[in-house]
PLY file of the C-alpha trace (Angstrom):
ply
format ascii 1.0
element vertex 122
property float x
property float y
property float z
element edge 121
property int vertex1
property int vertex2
end_header
31.37 90.94 81.87
32.52 89.72 85.29
31.75 93.11 86.79
28.20 93.06 85.40
27.65 89.54 86.77
28.52 90.65 90.31
26.00 93.48 90.26
23.09 91.42 88.98
20.52 90.65 91.62
19.22 87.12 91.94
15.46 86.95 91.81
13.53 83.93 92.99
9.97 83.26 91.96
7.88 80.95 94.06
4.25 80.12 93.90
3.02 79.83 97.45
-0.24 78.30 98.51
-2.60 80.57 100.33
-5.16 79.52 102.90
-7.94 79.30 100.32
-6.14 76.60 98.29
-4.51 74.62 101.09
-6.42 71.70 102.62
-5.48 71.55 106.30
-7.55 68.38 106.84
-4.78 66.14 105.53
-2.32 67.49 108.08
-4.92 67.44 110.88
-5.62 63.72 110.33
-1.91 62.91 110.52
-1.43 65.08 113.61
-4.20 63.32 115.49
-2.44 60.04 114.78
0.99 61.46 115.65
-0.02 63.11 118.90
0.43 66.42 120.64
4.26 66.35 120.63
4.40 66.39 116.83
1.25 68.48 116.46
2.59 71.57 118.24
5.56 72.31 115.94
3.58 71.19 112.88
0.78 73.64 113.66
3.29 76.42 114.28
4.90 75.68 110.91
1.48 75.59 109.26
0.37 78.88 110.78
3.66 80.55 109.86
3.33 79.25 106.28
-0.22 80.57 106.00
0.56 83.94 107.58
0.43 86.66 104.90
3.45 88.46 106.42
5.78 85.46 106.07
8.03 86.02 103.04
7.41 83.73 100.06
10.86 82.15 100.16
10.35 81.17 103.80
6.90 79.75 103.03
8.42 77.38 100.49
10.71 75.77 103.08
7.89 75.63 105.63
5.62 73.87 103.15
8.44 71.44 102.34
8.66 70.49 106.02
4.89 69.96 106.11
5.09 67.87 102.93
7.72 65.71 104.63
5.28 65.21 107.52
2.49 63.95 105.28
4.70 61.62 103.23
3.95 58.11 104.53
7.36 56.76 103.51
10.29 58.88 104.59
13.48 58.23 106.56
11.49 56.41 109.25
8.03 55.47 107.91
5.27 56.87 110.10
3.78 53.45 110.81
6.93 52.34 112.70
6.29 52.36 116.46
8.25 54.91 118.51
10.50 56.19 115.70
7.91 56.74 112.96
7.40 60.43 113.63
10.85 61.21 115.06
12.31 62.32 111.71
9.21 64.45 111.09
9.67 66.09 114.49
13.31 66.86 113.70
12.41 68.40 110.33
9.65 70.54 111.85
11.71 71.79 114.79
14.70 72.48 112.52
12.65 74.65 110.16
11.11 76.45 113.15
14.55 77.11 114.55
15.85 78.44 111.23
12.92 80.80 110.70
12.17 81.63 114.36
12.50 85.36 113.74
9.27 85.16 111.70
7.33 83.53 114.56
4.96 86.11 116.00
2.80 85.89 119.12
-0.32 85.79 116.93
1.03 82.84 114.91
1.90 81.02 118.12
-1.58 81.76 119.56
-3.37 80.48 116.44
-1.29 77.28 116.55
-2.01 76.85 120.27
-5.76 77.30 119.71
-5.75 74.61 117.02
-3.66 72.36 119.24
-6.14 72.70 122.10
-9.04 71.89 119.78
-7.29 68.75 118.52
-6.22 67.62 122.01
-8.71 69.15 124.46
-7.84 66.93 127.41
-4.17 67.91 127.79
0 1
1 2
2 3
3 4
4 5
5 6
6 7
7 8
8 9
9 10
10 11
11 12
12 13
13 14
14 15
15 16
16 17
17 18
18 19
19 20
20 21
21 22
22 23
23 24
24 25
25 26
26 27
27 28
28 29
29 30
30 31
31 32
32 33
33 34
34 35
35 36
36 37
37 38
38 39
39 40
40 41
41 42
42 43
43 44
44 45
45 46
46 47
47 48
48 49
49 50
50 51
51 52
52 53
53 54
54 55
55 56
56 57
57 58
58 59
59 60
60 61
61 62
62 63
63 64
64 65
65 66
66 67
67 68
68 69
69 70
70 71
71 72
72 73
73 74
74 75
75 76
76 77
77 78
78 79
79 80
80 81
81 82
82 83
83 84
84 85
85 86
86 87
87 88
88 89
89 90
90 91
91 92
92 93
93 94
94 95
95 96
96 97
97 98
98 99
99 100
100 101
101 102
102 103
103 104
104 105
105 106
106 107
107 108
108 109
109 110
110 111
111 112
112 113
113 114
114 115
115 116
116 117
117 118
118 119
119 120
120 121
């Protein structure tokens, strides 16, 4: 019995949102309020999550970081001056660091294009 348990493979099922069911407008509105510093890693996380070549398990953690961003009440509520988005920034940069091997130049370019459209004067 123990021997059979060791050889069994763990299988994880995850339902991942694709670009046709995900409304980016919610995140865009928050990013405009948060500013370019938060927007850059958030857009990179978003683009990596929407990329069809990102594995499903990775997408789940990326979407969780984005969900943390849009939650109005988290460790430091977003309406608090100066610190409101600091915990969001940490969560986003941490998830980017963990999954950096899945960041491709095309993902980075798509995120940069969106960033420049949101903040054209920087």
